[in-house]
C-alpha positions in Angstrom: -30.3 131.6 74.2 -33.3 132.7 76.3 -34.4 136.3 76.6 -33.5 136.3 80.2 -30.0 134.8 79.6 -29.2 137.1 76.7 -30.3 140.3 78.5 -28.6 139.3 81.8 -25.4 138.5 79.9 -25.5 141.8 78.0 -26.3 143.8 81.2 -23.3 142.3 82.9 -21.1 143.3 80.0 -22.3 146.9 79.8 -22.1 147.2 83.6 -18.4 146.1 83.5 -17.6 148.5 80.7 -19.4 151.4 82.5 -17.5 150.7 85.7 -14.2 150.4 83.9 -14.8 153.8 82.4 -15.8 155.3 85.7 -12.6 153.9 87.3 -10.5 155.5 84.6 -12.3 158.9 85.1 -12.1 158.8 88.9 -8.4 157.9 88.8 -7.6 160.8 86.5 -6.7 158.7 83.4 -9.4 160.4 81.3 -11.0 163.8 81.4 -14.6 164.4 82.4 -15.5 165.3 78.8 -14.0 162.1 77.5 -15.8 160.1 80.2 -19.2 161.7 79.2 -18.7 161.0 75.5 -17.4 157.5 76.0 -20.1 156.6 78.5 -22.9 157.7 76.2 -21.3 155.7 73.4 -21.0 152.5 75.5 -24.7 152.8 76.5 -25.8 153.6 72.9 -24.0 150.5 71.6 -25.6 148.4 74.4 -29.0 149.7 73.4 -28.5 148.5 69.8 -27.2 145.1 71.0 -30.1 144.7 73.4 -32.5 145.3 70.5 -30.7 142.9 68.3 -30.7 140.2 71.0 -34.4 140.7 71.7 -35.5 140.4 68.1 -33.4 137.3 67.7 -35.2 135.7 70.6 -38.6 136.8 69.1 -37.7 135.2 65.8 -36.7 131.9 67.4 -40.1 131.8 69.3 -42.1 132.4 66.1 -40.1 130.1 63.9 -40.4 127.3 66.4 -44.1 127.7 66.6 -44.6 127.8 62.8 -41.8 125.3 62.0 -40.8 127.7 59.2 -38.4 130.6 58.7 -39.8 134.1 59.4 -38.5 137.5 58.4 -38.5 139.9 61.3 -37.6 143.5 60.7 -36.0 144.7 63.9 -37.2 148.0 65.4 -33.8 149.4 66.2 -33.6 152.2 68.8 -32.1 155.6 67.9 -28.6 156.3 69.1 -29.8 159.1 71.3 -26.2 160.1 72.2 -27.1 163.7 73.1 -29.7 162.5 75.5 -27.4 159.9 77.0 -24.6 162.5 77.4 -27.1 164.7 79.2 -28.0 161.9 81.5 -24.3 161.3 82.4 -23.8 165.0 83.1 -26.9 165.0 85.4 -25.4 162.0 87.3 -22.1 163.7 87.7 -23.8 166.8 89.1 -25.9 164.8 91.6 -25.0 164.3 95.2 -26.2 160.6 95.1 -23.9 157.6 94.6 -22.3 158.1 91.2 -21.4 154.5 90.6 -24.9 153.3 91.4 -26.5 155.8 89.0 -24.0 155.1 86.2 -24.7 151.3 86.5 -28.4 151.9 86.6 -28.3 154.1 83.5 -26.2 151.6 81.6 -28.3 148.5 82.4 -31.6 150.2 82.5 -31.2 151.7 79.0 -30.1 148.3 77.6 -33.2 146.6 79.0 -35.5 149.4 77.9 -34.2 149.3 74.3 -34.5 145.5 74.2 -38.1 145.5 75.4 -39.1 148.3 73.1 -37.6 146.6 70.0 -39.1 143.2 71.0 -42.6 144.7 71.4 -42.6 146.8 68.3 -41.2 144.0 66.1 -43.8 141.5 67.5 -46.7 143.9 66.6 -45.5 143.9 63.0 -45.9 140.0 62.7 -49.4 139.2 61.3 -49.1 135.6 62.4 -48.8 136.5 66.1 -52.3 136.5 67.7 -51.2 137.5 71.1 -48.7 136.8 73.9 -48.4 135.4 77.4 -46.1 136.8 80.0 -42.8 135.0 80.1 -41.6 135.5 83.7 -38.0 135.3 84.6 -36.5 132.7 86.9 -36.7 135.0 89.9 -40.0 136.7 89.1 -41.5 138.8 91.9 -45.1 138.5 93.1 -46.1 141.5 91.0 -44.7 140.0 87.8 -46.5 136.7 88.5 -49.7 138.5 89.1 -49.3 140.5 85.9 -49.2 137.1 84.1 -52.9 136.5 85.0 -52.4 132.7 85.1 -51.2 132.4 81.5 -53.7 134.8 79.9 -53.1 135.4 76.2 -53.0 139.2 75.8 -53.6 141.0 72.5 -50.5 141.8 70.4 -51.0 145.6 71.0 -51.3 145.2 74.7 -48.3 146.9 76.4 -46.7 144.5 78.9 -46.2 146.3 82.3 -42.9 145.8 83.9 -40.8 147.4 86.7 -37.2 148.6 86.5 -34.7 145.8 85.9 -37.5 143.4 84.9 -36.5 140.8 82.3 -39.9 139.3 81.9 -41.0 139.4 78.2 -44.0 138.6 76.0 -44.0 135.0 74.6 -45.8 135.2 71.3 -48.6 132.8 70.4 -50.0 132.1 67.0 -53.4 130.7 68.1 -56.1 132.1 70.3 -57.0 130.1 73.4 -60.0 130.0 75.9 -57.9 132.4 78.1 -57.6 135.0 75.4 -57.9 138.6 76.5 -61.5 139.8 75.8 -62.6 143.3 74.8 -63.5 144.4 78.3 -60.2 143.2 79.7 -58.4 144.9 76.9 -60.2 148.2 77.5 -59.5 148.0 81.3 -55.9 147.3 80.6 -55.6 150.2 78.2 -57.0 152.6 80.8 -54.6 151.2 83.4 -51.7 151.7 81.1 -52.8 155.3 80.3 -53.0 156.1 84.1 -49.6 154.5 84.6 -48.0 156.5 81.8 -49.5 159.8 83.2 -48.3 159.0 86.7 -44.8 158.1 85.6 -44.4 160.9 83.0 -44.6 158.5 80.1 -41.5 156.5 81.3 -40.9 152.8 81.2 -44.3 151.2 80.7 -43.2 148.7 78.2 
């Protein structure tokens, strides 16, 4: 299963669970406290599943390239239930569309955890020399531009992405003529630092 397929499938599942919970809350079947706790639990579980799916795809990439089994230690995300409960409370107190925000929280957290686990696990693999940007089937112009025509980025280069993006780093085990040079790496690092500062250190992975 591809990264895009796995994450889109999981996002659809967590969205359905989140909306079912919201329906139960809005119809009075469950209390607000129960909804907050259950919603945080659903999202927490989806974060763990997203990380597991992502690392499985990473392992498949590397094993296919090496034609040999590889041990990959997954970088699992913390449960973060208190933070997630706080996010749900904030949404319920907002005057914006509750359903839209709940769905965005559920799917966004799932994708973020998957990307983080994938990147951190890839950095731990000494055989990985870099990565190219694997764009999704409906990649926007920005994602295609970020790919730099197949440039091989260094393993520690943080892949930029936007909200809802399911592009991912495709690991390589050899360097090519299109390998990211030191100047490009330094420029990219400065750009990432500016992006983190502008966004308040959120979602740069």
